[in-house]
N, C-alpha and C positions, 0 to 999 in steps of 0.2 A: 206791676206784675202780680199775678194771683198767687195765693198760697199753694204750697205743694200738697197734693192729695196723697196720703199714705194709706195703704190697705193691708189688712191681714185676712187671709182666706179662711174658710171653714176647717174644722177638724173632721176628718173622714170617719173616724170610729171604726168599730168592728162591723163587718157586713152582716153578721147574724143577729145583731141587736137592732130592733126596729123602733126604738125610741130615740127622739131627737130633742135637743134643747136649743131654744132661741133666746139670746140676750140682746141688748141694745146695739152696742158697737164696741170694737176693740179700743183699748187705751194704751197708755205708755208701756205698761208691763208686757202687754201682748206684742207691741211693736218690737221691743227689745228681744223677746224670746222667739217670736214667730208662732207662738202657741196661744190659742184662745183660752180665756179664764186662767191666766197664769198668776194672778194675784190672790188676794184674800177671798174674793168672790168664788174662785175656783176651789179653794180649801173648804169654804162653806158648802159648796155643792157636793164635794166628797163626803162631808159629814152628813149631809142630807141623804146621799145615796146609801149610806149604811142603814138608815131608817127605812127608806123606800124598799131596799133590797130584802129586808127581813119580812116586810108585809106583802110585797108583790114582786117576787122574783121572776114571774112570767113577763112583767113589763120592765123591771129594773134588775136584770140578771148579774150586773157587775157593780162593784162599789168604786170603780175607777172611772172618773169623768172622761178620760180620753178613750174609753171603750165605746163611747156614744158619739153620734153625730152632734157636733156643736156648731152653730152658726149664729150670726147676728142679723138683726133687722137691717143693718147697714154694715158693710165691710170696711167703711172709711174710718180710719183711726181718729179719735178725738181725745184730747187731754189738755188741761189748762195751759201748760207752757207752750203747746203747739198752736192751738187755735182758740184758747180761752173757753172751751166747751168740754163737757164730759158725756154728752148725749148727742145723738143724731137729731137733726131737725126733721119735723114731720114731712116736709116736702122731699127730703132726701130719701126717707123710708118709702114713701108712696110713689116715687118716680117709677114709671112703667118698667124700665130696664132692671131696676133694683128688685121690683116685685117678681119679675121673671126669674131672676137669680135666686131669690128666696124660695120660690116654688120648686126650682130645680134642686135646691139644697135639701128640701124635705120630701121630695118625690119618693114614694115607696115606703114611707115610714107610717106605722100604725098609730103612734101616739107622739104628739108634739107638745112639749111643755114650754110655755113662754114666760120669761121672767122679767117683769117690769112693764110699765106703760108703753115704752117705745117698742119693745118686742111685740106687744099685743097689737099695736097699730099696724105693724106689718102683717100679722096673721089675720087680723080682722079684714084686711083688704083682699086676702086670697082664699080664706077658708071655705067659701061657698063655691069656688071654682070647681069644675068637673074633676080636675086632677086631685083635689083634696077632699072629695065628698066622703071617702071612707076613713079619713083620718080623724082621730080624737084630738081635739085641741083643748088644752087645759091652761088656764092662766094662774100664775103665781106672782107674788110680789118679788121684787128684786132681792138678791141675797147679799147685798152690801150691808155693812154694819149700820150705816145710816138708815136704810130702809127697815131692817130688822128691829133696831133699837127704838125707832120712832113709832112703829106700828104694832108691835107685839109686846103687851104689858103683862100678860099672864100666861102661865104654862098650860099644857093640855088638861091639867086637873083644876084649872082656875086659880092657882096660887100665884100671887104677885112675883114678878121677876125684878129683883132689885138691880138697878144699873150698877155695873161693875162686879156683879156676883160671878164667881169663878165658872159656874156652869150655865150662866145666862145665855151665852151664844147657842149652846147645844139646845137648851130648852126652847129658845125662840125658833131655831131651825126645825125642831120637832113639831112645833105648832104649824109652821109653813108646810112641812111634809105631810101632816095629816090633812091639811086643807087640800093638797094635791090629790091624795088618795081618795078623799071624799068626792072630789070633782070627777075623778076617773070613774068611780063607782056609779055616780049619778049619770054619767054619759053612756055607760054600758047598759043601762036599763032600757 
């Protein structure tokens, strides 16, 4: 008998906000709550939104993640105890029905931020389609501690971020936020 496929659907967000976020797939915390980004990654997104909102309130008008459309490149739940994975497989993401769902999830959004390689795989497959031609797609690294800690070693001023420093997470998220802002500005030119 095959494994049970568990799914968690998108977060609708407020209709007046035309920015959407795409992550990889829901995990154990999302399955328990039924809410996307229910764990630490969601808290990190809220922290990032405080930075983005101050700089670009036209694109990021709220500091609450649940005010935005949030979806995943796959809506199938993955976590170690369930299927020994924490990411969707590329074939799962690029499956035609899934790409159709992903396009429907972001239809009508002006700016879509993809977090992590798996989310980018989904958007790379659809961003040139007619339905997406007016959408700004911006890639960011994933907001998990593992991704932030392994890839961001200095703050926005070039100062080293020591592992375990009390403000290290904020300083890393600030770097990632400014990369997003720079990419949005570059795509608007």
